[in-house]
C-alpha positions in Angstrom: 188.2 66.7 146.0 185.1 68.7 146.5 183.2 66.5 144.0 184.2 63.2 145.8 183.1 64.6 149.2 179.9 65.9 147.8 179.3 62.5 146.0 180.0 60.7 149.2 177.6 62.9 151.2 174.8 62.4 148.6 175.4 58.6 148.7 175.2 58.5 152.5 172.1 60.7 152.6 170.3 58.5 150.0 171.4 55.4 151.9 170.0 56.7 155.1 166.7 57.7 153.5 166.1 54.4 151.8 167.2 52.2 154.7 164.5 52.0 157.4 165.8 52.2 160.9 166.4 48.7 162.3 164.2 49.4 165.4 161.2 50.2 163.2 161.5 47.6 160.4 162.7 44.4 162.0 160.8 41.3 160.9 158.6 39.9 163.7 160.1 37.0 165.6 156.8 35.3 166.5 153.1 36.1 166.6 149.9 36.1 164.5 149.5 37.9 161.2 146.7 38.6 158.7 146.7 40.1 155.3 145.5 40.1 151.8 146.9 40.2 148.3 146.2 40.5 144.6 147.8 38.3 142.0 148.1 37.3 138.4 147.2 33.8 137.4 148.0 31.6 134.4 145.6 28.7 134.1 146.3 25.6 132.0 143.8 22.8 132.1 143.2 19.6 130.2 140.1 17.6 129.2 137.3 20.1 129.7 133.9 19.2 128.2 132.6 21.3 125.3 129.1 21.8 124.0 129.7 19.2 121.3 130.4 16.4 123.9 134.1 16.6 123.2 137.0 17.7 125.4 139.4 20.6 124.9 142.3 22.2 126.8 141.6 25.5 128.6 144.2 28.2 128.9 143.6 31.7 130.3 145.0 34.4 132.5 143.2 36.3 135.2 143.6 38.4 138.4 143.2 36.6 141.7 142.5 37.8 145.3 143.4 36.2 148.5 143.1 36.5 152.3 145.9 35.3 154.5 146.2 34.3 158.2 149.2 32.7 159.9 151.5 32.4 162.8 155.2 33.1 162.8 157.2 30.7 164.9 160.6 32.3 165.5 162.5 33.9 162.6 162.7 30.8 160.5 159.2 29.1 160.4 155.6 30.0 159.9 152.3 28.2 159.4 149.8 29.8 157.2 146.3 29.5 155.7 144.9 31.3 152.7 141.5 31.7 150.9 142.1 32.3 147.2 139.6 33.4 144.5 141.5 32.4 141.4 138.9 34.0 139.0 136.7 32.9 136.2 138.8 31.3 133.4 137.2 31.0 130.0 138.0 29.9 126.5 135.2 29.8 123.9 132.0 28.4 125.4 133.8 26.8 128.4 134.2 28.7 131.7 135.8 27.5 135.0 135.3 29.3 138.4 138.0 28.2 140.8 138.4 28.9 144.6 140.5 27.3 147.3 141.9 27.2 150.8 145.5 26.4 151.5 147.3 25.2 154.6 151.1 25.6 154.3 154.4 25.6 156.2 156.9 28.3 155.4 160.7 28.3 155.9 162.3 31.7 155.9 165.9 32.5 155.1 166.7 35.9 156.7 169.0 38.1 154.5 168.9 41.1 156.8 166.9 42.2 159.9 164.0 43.3 157.7 164.3 41.2 154.5 164.0 37.4 154.0 163.4 34.9 151.3 161.1 31.9 151.9 159.8 28.6 150.5 156.4 27.1 151.2 154.7 23.8 150.8 151.3 22.5 151.7 147.8 21.4 150.6 145.2 23.2 148.5 141.5 22.3 149.1 139.9 23.5 145.9 136.5 23.8 144.3 135.9 24.1 140.5 132.6 24.9 138.8 132.6 24.4 135.0 129.9 25.8 132.7 129.3 25.6 129.0 127.4 28.5 127.3 126.4 29.7 130.7 124.9 26.3 131.8 126.4 24.3 134.6 128.3 21.3 133.3 130.4 20.0 136.2 131.2 20.8 139.8 134.2 19.1 141.4 136.6 19.5 144.3 139.7 17.9 145.7 142.9 18.3 147.7 146.3 18.6 146.0 149.9 19.6 146.8 150.9 23.2 146.4 154.3 24.9 146.7 155.8 28.4 146.3 158.6 30.8 147.0 158.9 34.5 147.6 160.4 37.4 149.5 159.2 39.3 152.6 160.1 42.9 153.5 159.3 44.3 156.9 158.1 47.9 156.5 157.7 48.3 160.3 157.2 46.1 163.3 153.6 45.4 162.4 153.5 45.9 158.6 155.1 43.8 155.9 155.1 43.5 152.2 155.4 40.1 150.5 155.9 38.9 147.0 154.9 35.3 146.2 155.1 32.8 143.4 152.9 29.8 143.9 152.0 26.6 141.9 148.6 25.1 142.4 147.5 21.7 140.9 143.9 20.7 140.5 143.9 17.2 139.0 145.1 17.8 135.4 144.9 21.6 135.8 147.9 23.9 136.8 147.5 27.4 138.1 150.7 29.6 138.4 150.2 32.7 140.5 152.4 35.7 141.2 151.1 38.0 143.9 151.9 41.0 146.0 150.6 40.9 149.6 150.3 43.2 152.6 150.6 41.6 156.0 149.7 43.0 159.5 151.6 41.4 162.4 150.2 41.4 166.0 
């Protein structure tokens, strides 16, 4: 009997320590937020020019960085913009530098007072600079559809942690990004 009571006491103590108080960690219901994140990208592109006037596919993996600004509209919706530096992707003599801005709508599915899952969809306004052997070969830009999903954890009333998976398309190029983000709510 002593072991069961001790085990129960330890379980309750651990539960209390790892569960933030509801008053401190509720997800914000509405308001502005800003933040930043770091991510891992997988880049798969088709038909890039080479130094021999041919084309080849380009596949690479890089770290990305992003800045985030948005507004939460109740507990279910948000509108958000991001600036993303996808990184310099390279294979052989071909290098592509990709950056972009997004405008997205998010729909949250609250699981608890401080944790929710979300889906997002919007537009990516991108810029891509291609060089071959260090010489500029092409510079193009465009607007394409983007989507993603993730999870948000409120650490306090003003601080949140978010994990995102996003798919970006740039003409015939796909970029898959997994990122961790820190958000500050006002």
